[in-house]
SEDREN-185800 format. One record per residue (C-alpha): x, y, z; residue in one letter. Coordinates in pm, whole numbers, plus 50000, padded with zeros to 5 digits. Layout:
REM SEDREN-185800
XYZA...
//
This chain:
REM SEDREN-185800
499595003650030M501605034349901A501195056850209L500815094750143P502965122950161S504755127850421L503055161950483D499835148350441L499975115450679R498515133050993A496085150050799V495435116950645L495625094050960A492105087951091P490955076550719V493865055050623K491505025550548L489755048150304V493405055350209W494475020650155A491295015849887R493075044549622L494295015649352E496085039149154S499015070949164R496085091048997G493995084949210A496225092749526R497465123249316C494015136549334L493335131849632V496305148149803E496105177249583A492855184149679K493435179550091V496635203649981R493965225749880T491875226950145E494465226750424L496215257450259A492445270450315R492395260650669V495875274550742V494105309150624G491775308850902F493635287551158A497255289151109G499775263850984P500085252851377A496235240751410N495295233751030A496305201050983P495155186351330Q491805205251223L491655188850894L492385156951026A489635158151297D486875169051026R488005137850824L487475116451152A483995132851209R483205124650911R484325092550850L482435082951223D479235095951060N479495076550743Q479955042050919M477255050951193R474355063550948L475615061150571G477155021150525G480085013250340P482235037950123I481825021649774T484075053149615D486855060649787P488455087749570V484615102349531G484535102149928W487745120850008L487505146449795I483895153449926E485365149750301A487815171950192S485955203650148P
//
């Protein structure tokens, strides 16, 4: 399994099992680009020290809600992209 880029590992740690389902390099690059864009936006209001944890917390909450209310994730790329904005 390919890991996320080093600068995004902490942000994507809560969804590592969803990340593991990304089969192609292109899908991983697409998700990383979206996460970096959202991380830059969060840095704008939370600062660089807090932004990674805030985004990781958001992903963790969304995954928890998905598992409790939404059932299995059938499209990991779409789910991760939607979870990042």
